[in-house]
RODO-2510 file (C-alpha; in nm, 4 decimals, decimal comma):
residues 460
     n   res          X          Y          Z
     1     m     5,5479    13,1211    -5,2551
     2     r     5,4046    13,0054    -4,9376
     3     h     5,6749    12,7379    -4,9139
     4     l     5,9411    13,0066    -5,0049
     5     a     5,8352    13,2338    -4,7307
     6     r     5,8578    12,9490    -4,4720
     7     a     6,1987    12,8546    -4,5906
     8     l     6,3350    13,2196    -4,5608
     9     a     6,1901    13,2394    -4,2230
    10     l     6,3906    12,9165    -4,1030
    11     v     6,6895    13,0898    -4,2370
    12     a     6,6199    13,4201    -4,0924
    13     c     6,5910    13,2510    -3,7538
    14     l     6,9482    13,1527    -3,7535
    15     a     7,0961    13,4702    -3,8875
    16     d     7,2282    13,6065    -3,5735
    17     a     7,3957    13,2870    -3,4652
    18     n     7,7674    13,2691    -3,3983
    19     a     7,9919    13,1322    -3,6991
    20     h     8,2259    12,9048    -3,5287
    21     a     8,2603    12,5338    -3,4404
    22     r     8,1139    12,4546    -3,0897
    23     e     8,2537    12,1922    -2,8784
    24     l     7,9920    11,9881    -2,7688
    25     w     8,1737    11,7247    -2,5569
    26     s     8,5231    11,6394    -2,4707
    27     r     8,7364    11,4132    -2,2576
    28     g     9,0954    11,3837    -2,2632
    29     d     9,2020    11,3589    -2,6393
    30     a     8,8365    11,2886    -2,7506
    31     s     8,5913    11,5592    -2,8523
    32     v     8,2883    11,6342    -3,0733
    33     e     8,2558    11,9683    -3,2285
    34     f     7,9588    12,0956    -3,4291
    35     t     7,9355    12,3364    -3,7243
    36     g     7,6147    12,4410    -3,8802
    37     s     7,4959    12,6472    -4,1772
    38     v     7,1782    12,7376    -4,3795
    39     k     7,1988    12,8319    -4,7324
    40     q     6,9400    12,9961    -4,9433
    41     i     6,9598    12,9981    -5,3410
    42     v     6,7095    13,1654    -5,5629
    43     q     6,7631    13,1607    -5,9604
    44     g     6,5774    13,2370    -6,2567
    45     t     6,6505    13,1282    -6,6181
    46     h     6,4644    12,9665    -6,9047
    47     g     6,4403    12,6083    -6,9510
    48     t     6,2467    12,3281    -7,1060
    49     d     5,9237    12,1548    -6,9512
    50     a     6,0019    11,7966    -6,9441
    51     e     5,6529    11,6774    -6,9445
    52     r     5,5649    11,8792    -7,2491
    53     f     5,8798    11,7611    -7,4229
    54     d     5,7789    11,4104    -7,3624
    55     e     5,4147    11,4555    -7,5069
    56     l     5,5737    11,6227    -7,8154
    57     a     5,8220    11,3480    -7,8615
    58     a     5,5569    11,0747    -7,8194
    59     r     5,3677    11,2177    -8,1090
    60     d     5,6543    11,2574    -8,3288
    61     p     5,7948    10,9315    -8,4830
    62     r     6,1252    11,1098    -8,5518
    63     c     6,1929    11,1596    -8,1963
    64     i     6,2236    10,7757    -8,1466
    65     v     6,4070    10,6574    -8,4556
    66     a     6,7824    10,7596    -8,4594
    67     a     6,7879    10,7910    -8,8405
    68     a     6,5284    11,0744    -8,8078
    69     f     6,6177    11,2164    -8,4657
    70     e     6,7909    11,5466    -8,6025
    71     r     6,4290    11,6432    -8,7352
    72     c     6,2505    11,5639    -8,3801
    73     s     6,0150    11,8463    -8,3544
    74     a     6,0160    11,8368    -7,9580
    75     f     6,3362    12,0368    -7,9657
    76     s     6,1364    12,3404    -8,0796
    77     i     6,0319    12,4228    -7,7367
    78     v     6,3674    12,4190    -7,5810
    79     g     6,4375    12,7324    -7,3653
    80     d     6,0530    12,8368    -7,3939
    81     q     5,9751    12,7870    -7,0427
    82     g     6,0327    13,0508    -6,7705
    83     v     6,2211    12,8641    -6,4789
    84     w     6,2801    12,9879    -6,1215
    85     q     6,3854    12,7727    -5,8528
    86     s     6,4537    12,7898    -5,4853
    87     l     6,6988    12,5784    -5,2697
    88     t     6,7024    12,5867    -4,8914
    89     r     6,9746    12,3893    -4,7396
    90     a     7,0211    12,3229    -4,3569
    91     r     7,3842    12,1572    -4,2877
    92     f     7,4871    11,9898    -3,9632
    93     r     7,8609    11,8922    -3,9198
    94     f     8,0143    11,6976    -3,6603
    95     d     8,3779    11,6465    -3,6338
    96     v     8,4661    11,3869    -3,3815
    97     t     8,8047    11,2937    -3,2394
    98     v     8,8563    10,9686    -3,0669
    99     n     9,2021    10,9772    -2,9998
   100     e     9,5292    11,1125    -3,1687
   101     h     9,5130    10,8389    -3,4354
   102     l     9,1389    10,8145    -3,5231
   103     s     8,8758    11,0913    -3,6118
   104     g     8,5831    11,1269    -3,8294
   105     v     8,3311    11,3712    -3,9962
   106     l     7,9625    11,3392    -4,0610
   107     a     7,7985    11,6145    -4,2476
   108     y     7,4123    11,5869    -4,2853
   109     d     7,1762    11,7996    -4,5118
   110     h     6,8183    11,8749    -4,5151
   111     e     6,7163    12,0504    -4,8549
   112     l     6,3957    12,1868    -4,9735
   113     l     6,3543    12,2637    -5,3376
   114     l     6,0755    12,4869    -5,4746
   115     g     5,9749    12,5840    -5,8262
   116     t     5,9912    12,4427    -6,1731
   117     l     6,1870    12,1150    -6,0986
   118     d     6,0796    11,8908    -6,3651
   119     t     6,2900    12,0161    -6,6658
   120     l     6,4456    11,8429    -6,9658
   121     g     6,7864    11,9639    -6,8141
   122     a     6,7126    11,7815    -6,4918
   123     q     6,6225    11,4763    -6,6552
   124     l     6,9319    11,4479    -6,8732
   125     g     7,1391    11,5189    -6,5659
   126     e     6,9748    11,2319    -6,3731
   127     a     7,0571    10,9950    -6,6685
   128     f     7,4197    11,1011    -6,6407
   129     r     7,4559    11,0748    -6,2639
   130     l     7,7249    10,8323    -6,1669
   131     e     7,6298    10,5528    -5,9528
   132     q     7,7341    10,5624    -5,5773
   133     l     7,8088    10,2341    -5,3957
   134     a     7,5638    10,3716    -5,1325
   135     d     7,2502    10,5595    -5,1953
   136     l     7,2622    10,8094    -4,9076
   137     t     6,9800    11,0416    -5,0244
   138     w     6,6440    11,0042    -4,9220
   139     d     6,3247    11,1812    -5,0397
   140     v     6,0795    11,2908    -4,7459
   141     k     5,7531    11,1524    -4,8422
   142     v     5,4812    11,3459    -4,6573
   143     g     5,1815    11,5329    -4,7539
   144     g     5,1976    11,4256    -5,1341
   145     l     5,5769    11,5145    -5,1616
   146     p     5,7823    11,5052    -5,3645
   147     t     5,5980    11,6887    -5,6573
   148     d     5,7265    11,8669    -5,9767
   149     h     5,7139    12,1862    -5,7743
   150     v     5,8235    12,0898    -5,4239
   151     w     6,0812    11,8472    -5,2993
   152     w     6,2138    11,7760    -4,9617
   153     r     6,5179    11,5427    -4,9179
   154     h     6,7879    11,4797    -4,6658
   155     r     7,1310    11,3058    -4,7205
   156     i     7,4823    11,2209    -4,5947
   157     y     7,7099    11,4776    -4,7605
   158     r     8,0129    11,3581    -4,5987
   159     g     8,0589    11,0729    -4,3602
   160     f     8,4014    10,8985    -4,3121
   161     l     8,6597    10,7906    -4,0678
   162     r     9,0151    10,8954    -4,0687
   163     l     9,3110    10,7163    -3,9436
   164     e     9,6598    10,8637    -3,8820
   165     a     9,9410    10,6603    -3,7568
   166     g    10,2925    10,7457    -3,8172
   167     q    10,3584    10,8161    -4,1893
   168     l    10,0219    10,6492    -4,2924
   169     e     9,6890    10,8512    -4,3441
   170     a     9,3945    10,6581    -4,4282
   171     s     9,0231    10,7331    -4,4659
   172     v     8,6980    10,5215    -4,5718
   173     g     8,3562    10,6471    -4,6319
   174     r     8,1950    10,9500    -4,8414
   175     q     8,4666    11,1983    -4,8657
   176     r     8,6115    11,4200    -5,1126
   177     i     8,9220    11,3207    -5,3298
   178     p     9,0927    11,6527    -5,4388
   179     w     9,3085    11,5996    -5,7375
   180     g     9,4458    11,8675    -5,9902
   181     v     9,5635    12,2029    -5,9595
   182     g     9,3606    12,3833    -6,2374
   183     r     9,1456    12,6838    -6,1149
   184     l     8,8418    12,6420    -6,3583
   185     w     8,8869    12,2847    -6,4943
   186     n     9,0305    11,9746    -6,3467
   187     p     9,0952    11,6960    -6,6130
   188     a     9,3229    11,5381    -6,3426
   189     d     9,0298    11,5094    -6,0855
   190     r     8,8426    11,1846    -6,1823
   191     f     8,6638    11,1819    -5,8788
   192     n     8,5110    11,5256    -5,7705
   193     a     8,5652    11,7864    -6,0580
   194     i     8,3169    12,0560    -6,0733
   195     g     8,2559    12,2889    -6,3683
   196     p     8,3572    12,6619    -6,3878
   197     l     8,0027    12,7712    -6,4082
   198     a     7,8510    12,5803    -6,1169
   199     i     7,6723    12,8399    -5,8790
   200     e     7,8132    12,6487    -5,5700
   201     q     8,1757    12,6102    -5,6163
   202     d     8,2229    12,4758    -5,2754
   203     q     7,9390    12,2257    -5,3149
   204     i     8,1286    11,9132    -5,4054
   205     l     7,9523    11,5691    -5,3699
   206     g     8,1822    11,3133    -5,2290
   207     v     8,2382    10,9657    -5,3451
   208     d     8,2281    10,6276    -5,1423
   209     a     8,5923    10,5354    -5,1415
   210     v     8,8926    10,3974    -4,9474
   211     a     9,1713    10,6400    -4,9566
   212     a     9,5231    10,5623    -4,8331
   213     r     9,8297    10,7915    -4,8289
   214     w    10,1945    10,7406    -4,7205
   215     n    10,4029    11,0272    -4,6252
   216     f    10,7885    10,9726    -4,7277
   217     s    10,9124    11,3065    -4,6144
   218     g    10,8261    11,6602    -4,6288
   219     f    10,5505    11,7139    -4,8995
   220     d    10,6390    11,3988    -5,0784
   221     y    10,3813    11,1103    -5,0638
   222     a    10,1917    10,8296    -5,2422
   223     e     9,8175    10,8059    -5,2277
   224     a     9,6013    10,5312    -5,3508
   225     v     9,2254    10,5362    -5,3932
   226     y     8,9530    10,2510    -5,4436
   227     q     8,6072    10,3792    -5,5154
   228     p     8,3986    10,0499    -5,5211
   229     n     8,0830     9,9898    -5,7140
   230     s     7,7947     9,7571    -5,7285
   231     r     7,9237     9,6445    -6,0555
   232     s     8,2924     9,5329    -5,9969
   233     e     8,3849     9,6351    -6,3630
   234     d     8,2692     9,9778    -6,2965
   235     a     8,4907    10,0237    -5,9728
   236     a     8,7598    10,3119    -5,9740
   237     y     9,1224    10,2850    -5,9105
   238     g     9,3646    10,5524    -5,8645
   239     l     9,7290    10,6057    -5,7634
   240     r     9,9040    10,9355    -5,7304
   241     l    10,2684    11,0195    -5,6502
   242     h    10,3249    11,3583    -5,5197
   243     g    10,6495    11,5542    -5,4795
   244     t    10,8058    11,8889    -5,4312
   245     r    11,1416    12,0101    -5,5546
   246     g    11,2359    12,3767    -5,5199
   247     e    10,9214    12,5811    -5,5896
   248     v    10,7563    12,3136    -5,7990
   249     d    10,4854    12,0912    -5,6889
   250     f    10,4082    11,7848    -5,9213
   251     s    10,2204    11,4773    -5,9330
   252     l    10,2094    11,1600    -6,1495
   253     l     9,8767    10,9753    -6,1463
   254     g     9,7078    10,6694    -6,2986
   255     g     9,4140    10,4732    -6,2651
   256     r     9,0795    10,3112    -6,4081
   257     w     8,7526    10,4988    -6,3757
   258     e     8,4463    10,3355    -6,5211
   259     s     8,6463    10,0717    -6,7053
   260     d     8,8397    10,3436    -6,8845
   261     w     9,2188    10,3909    -6,8328
   262     g     9,4135    10,7149    -6,7788
   263     v     9,7608    10,8440    -6,6811
   264     g     9,8844    11,2000    -6,6474
   265     f    10,0459    11,4560    -6,4437
   266     d     9,9943    11,8038    -6,2940
   267     l    10,2305    12,0540    -6,1684
   268     a    10,2142    12,3985    -5,9900
   269     a    10,5244    12,6386    -5,9935
   270     n    10,5995    13,0012    -5,9187
   271     v    10,7179    13,2048    -6,2030
   272     r    10,8507    13,5051    -6,0413
   273     d    10,5551    13,6389    -5,8802
   274     a    10,2839    13,4637    -6,0854
   275     a    10,1520    13,0993    -6,0211
   276     l    10,1773    12,8716    -6,3195
   277     r     9,9615    12,5458    -6,3131
   278     v     9,9412    12,2471    -6,5738
   279     e     9,7412    11,9255    -6,5982
   280     f     9,7600    11,6619    -6,8493
   281     v     9,5653    11,3428    -6,8772
   282     w     9,5750    11,0802    -7,1535
   283     t     9,2750    10,8162    -7,1554
   284     r     9,2318    10,5018    -7,3202
   285     p     8,8449    10,4130    -7,3022
   286     t     8,7458    10,0586    -7,3091
   287     r     8,3403    10,0690    -7,3531
   288     d     8,1401    10,0854    -7,6609
   289     v     7,9276    10,3987    -7,7175
   290     w     7,6756    10,4401    -8,0139
   291     p     7,6408    10,8018    -8,1097
   292     v     7,3201    10,9039    -8,2881
   293     g     7,3988    10,9004    -8,6513
   294     a     7,6729    10,6366    -8,6274
   295     a     7,6127    10,2857    -8,8170
   296     a     7,7003    10,0743    -8,5164
   297     p     7,8492    10,1194    -8,1487
   298     g     8,2083    10,1361    -8,1163
   299     r     8,4903    10,2298    -7,8661
   300     l     8,5819    10,5812    -7,8169
   301     d     8,9022    10,7010    -7,9412
   302     d     9,1935    10,7495    -7,7167
   303     f     9,1876    11,1235    -7,6017
   304     v     9,4127    11,3833    -7,4195
   305     q     9,2871    11,6530    -7,1966
   306     a     9,5010    11,9336    -7,0778
   307     v     9,4792    12,2575    -6,8958
   308     v     9,7585    12,5542    -6,8584
   309     s     9,6576    12,8383    -6,6314
   310     l     9,8649    13,1479    -6,4844
   311     d     9,7333    13,3805    -6,2122
   312     y     9,8780    13,6866    -6,0533
   313     n     9,7717    13,9497    -5,8156
   314     f     9,8570    14,3062    -5,9670
   315     p     9,9455    14,5751    -5,7045
   316     i     9,6564    14,7869    -5,8006
   317     g     9,4603    14,9341    -5,5030
   318     k     9,3989    14,6405    -5,2574
   319     g     9,5202    14,3817    -5,5201
   320     l     9,3719    14,3007    -5,8494
   321     y     9,3593    13,9145    -5,8962
   322     f     9,3907    13,7909    -6,2295
   323     l     9,3529    13,4439    -6,3927
   324     v     9,4029    13,2967    -6,7498
   325     e     9,3491    12,9255    -6,7971
   326     h     9,3075    12,7274    -7,1159
   327     l     9,1401    12,3923    -7,1651
   328     y     9,2049    12,1400    -7,4443
   329     n     8,9475    11,8755    -7,4266
   330     g     9,0113    11,5910    -7,6739
   331     n     8,6989    11,4217    -7,5788
   332     a     8,4816    11,7223    -7,6670
   333     l     8,1247    11,6093    -7,7314
   334     g     8,0626    11,8259    -8,0410
   335     f     7,7817    12,0639    -8,1328
   336     g     7,5511    11,8178    -8,2787
   337     a     7,3179    11,9113    -8,5696
   338     g     6,9423    11,9522    -8,6523
   339     e     6,6567    12,0465    -8,4219
   340     p     6,8487    11,8846    -8,1013
   341     g     7,1842    12,1025    -8,1717
   342     v     7,4182    12,0758    -7,8770
   343     l     7,1912    11,8371    -7,7108
   344     l     7,2474    11,5882    -7,9734
   345     p     7,5634    11,4303    -7,8100
   346     f     7,3635    11,3657    -7,4928
   347     f     7,1580    11,1181    -7,6607
   348     e     7,2729    10,7684    -7,8159
   349     s     7,1303    10,4977    -8,0270
   350     t     7,0253    10,1613    -7,8967
   351     a     6,8918     9,8266    -8,0650
   352     q     6,6264     9,8099    -7,7903
   353     a     6,2740     9,9467    -7,8770
   354     p     6,1639    10,1694    -7,6041
   355     p     5,8124    10,1039    -7,4444
   356     g     5,5250    10,1968    -7,6812
   357     v     5,6820    10,1229    -7,9982
   358     p     5,4826     9,8645    -8,2158
   359     p     5,6500     9,5257    -8,2389
   360     g     5,8428     9,4998    -8,5610
   361     a     5,9536     9,8784    -8,5840
   362     s     6,3039     9,9114    -8,7311
   363     g     6,5790    10,0798    -8,5374
   364     p     6,8366    10,1692    -8,4049
   365     f     6,6164    10,3828    -8,1620
   366     v     6,7158    10,6824    -7,9300
   367     q     6,7845    10,6938    -7,5460
   368     p     6,9654    10,9291    -7,3205
   369     a     7,3241    10,8629    -7,3444
   370     s     7,5214    10,6832    -7,0510
   371     p     7,8201    10,8353    -6,8734
   372     a     8,0300    10,6070    -7,0973
   373     v     8,0390    10,8987    -7,3636
   374     f     8,2601    11,0966    -7,1125
   375     g     8,5442    10,8261    -7,1176
   376     g     8,5757    10,8430    -6,7515
   377     s     8,6360    11,1998    -6,7380
   378     r     8,4537    11,4689    -6,5207
   379     v     8,5266    11,7514    -6,7611
   380     v     8,2487    11,7622    -7,0015
   381     t     8,2376    12,0312    -7,2795
   382     n     8,0902    12,0473    -7,6359
   383     a     8,3992    12,2712    -7,7464
   384     r     8,7611    12,1224    -7,7724
   385     h     8,9195    12,4758    -7,7021
   386     q     8,8107    12,7030    -7,4363
   387     t     8,9713    12,9864    -7,2370
   388     g     8,8579    13,1314    -6,9223
   389     l     8,9757    13,4733    -6,7829
   390     q     8,8920    13,5804    -6,4246
   391     l     8,9252    13,9211    -6,2438
   392     g     8,8788    13,9630    -5,8736
   393     y     8,8949    14,2771    -5,6461
   394     d     8,8168    14,3462    -5,2904
   395     v     8,6056    14,6774    -5,3302
   396     t     8,5721    14,7122    -4,9557
   397     p     8,6716    14,4909    -4,6515
   398     i     8,3045    14,3390    -4,6971
   399     i     8,2551    14,3602    -5,0628
   400     r     8,4090    14,1771    -5,3432
   401     a     8,3742    14,1560    -5,7006
   402     d     8,4498    13,8969    -5,9501
   403     l     8,4216    13,8689    -6,3263
   404     l     8,4623    13,5406    -6,5139
   405     t     8,4662    13,5175    -6,8859
   406     l     8,4745    13,1858    -7,0707
   407     v     8,5434    13,1753    -7,4512
   408     d     8,4513    12,8809    -7,6850
   409     w     8,6968    12,9209    -7,9620
   410     n     8,5375    12,6405    -8,1791
   411     g     8,1728    12,7528    -8,1899
   412     e     8,2777    13,1252    -8,1188
   413     s     8,0596    13,1870    -7,8262
   414     v     8,1226    13,3304    -7,4934
   415     v     7,9847    13,3637    -7,1229
   416     v     8,0262    13,6544    -6,8783
   417     a     7,9494    13,5715    -6,5367
   418     p     7,9812    13,8820    -6,2861
   419     i     7,9620    13,7973    -5,9080
   420     v     7,9233    14,0525    -5,6081
   421     t     7,9779    13,8877    -5,2639
   422     w     7,8784    14,0921    -4,9627
   423     s     7,9734    13,9948    -4,5945
   424     p     7,7813    14,2393    -4,3746
   425     l     7,8374    14,0151    -4,0569
   426     g     8,1103    13,7471    -3,9740
   427     s     7,8358    13,4771    -4,0073
   428     v     7,6597    13,5879    -4,3192
   429     e     7,7783    13,5880    -4,6855
   430     i     7,5263    13,7301    -4,9626
   431     t     7,6287    13,6632    -5,3155
   432     f     7,4697    13,8163    -5,6316
   433     g     7,5509    13,6585    -5,9604
   434     a     7,4376    13,6217    -6,3135
   435     q     7,5631    13,4251    -6,6312
   436     l     7,5143    13,5944    -6,9662
   437     f     7,5560    13,3789    -7,2767
   438     a     7,6307    13,4909    -7,6518
   439     g     7,7062    13,3113    -7,9717
   440     p     7,5515    13,0998    -8,2288
   441     r     7,2972    12,8425    -8,1605
   442     l     7,5311    12,5548    -8,2317
   443     s     7,8060    12,6720    -7,9944
   444     q     7,9078    12,5734    -7,6373
   445     f     7,7509    12,9048    -7,4738
   446     g     7,5135    13,0151    -7,7344
   447     s     7,2776    12,7659    -7,6845
   448     q     7,2470    12,8454    -7,3142
   449     e     6,9942    13,0732    -7,1397
   450     h     7,0674    13,3684    -6,9273
   451     l     7,0706    13,2928    -6,5580
   452     g     7,0580    13,5165    -6,2429
   453     y     7,0760    13,4257    -5,9006
   454     v     7,0964    13,5213    -5,5246
   455     m     7,2693    13,3135    -5,2698
   456     v     7,2649    13,3750    -4,8837
   457     e     7,4428    13,1752    -4,6396
   458     w     7,4497    13,1825    -4,2519
   459     f     7,6948    12,9878    -4,0363
   460     y     7,6144    12,9105    -3,6813
***
């Protein structure tokens, strides 16, 4: 708690600062502008102690061998641990203009994490983390840090150069590549998609990439993206053709992501006073995966992912926002079975025995699955069909209420996520949120634990 008090004190020191970009230097067309923010998030839920899970798994041979993994007793403690976590982030952003053709952005973060950090979910998330060309995150190793309860790190959140010359726009470095038109899910976004239940919807980690865009006329353009990788076979290539005809925006896209090929389209159109959006992507995986329970590794089947959404502002009071969106995920991971339940698809079989297994032990064995099970997609679900409903209303000029509901039609589960945002000052935004889950254990949302959080952000 001492560390949390210090973090809150740091945030409070900046609470009264002005919330706008500051020009630090300028000469002719050249300039440097600075924008800063401090964010504090405190959340509470239930999770799984990773150390205790590993201890139980080490004592039970069924947790190592794939043939018996569905009876692994370590999964009996899933969700038993009360978990609270605190994140304090100070962000420093510099927008640099060299001349009318060349500019750049550098956003640098310091993050202090407190609470229960060593959870099974965090371990599995680390196993699924996609490799970047450059590791731009560094731990601060001082005073015994990092530990299972305190972690201090800093990183380059954005860092890229941008060139504009006539009809050409190009950028290189860590950046966001925003593809897709969906509001909750974006199967067309193979670089930066973020799930609908992410607490920080605006916290989208960029990718190390080279992006070039050629503007034909109006809103018509061609965009090419190359995301290198330390392994050339895992490099990503994407091509997107965008056009506008009347009140319809549309894109054709294709490329290769982690060796898996995909093609598709998206469109956004006005239907009277409502907005219609569609995304469709067909993927052909090329890598082998070995699910637990399968006799041998094999290539994932070709799959389709699609989103259809419609949103509308009803003329009720100050305006009631309404969104309905449906996701079809042809690469749904499924609900698993046995003790692991919905976590079963996040493990895979391997012929290589893990450390500590006696020589001659018969496999296959079990290990955390690799990102290959996603087939190059960033939309990851257990259920094949999901529908999202969202309502939003400005209660007062400084208070907004939103309600998001997601329904898993295959497992018959649901999550309800109310959010209230309060902006008492122009430079301060406070958010209160919760995520409430219901449904059978073997379902998309019934397996998850309730979560509550408070998020405060100051801009200066």
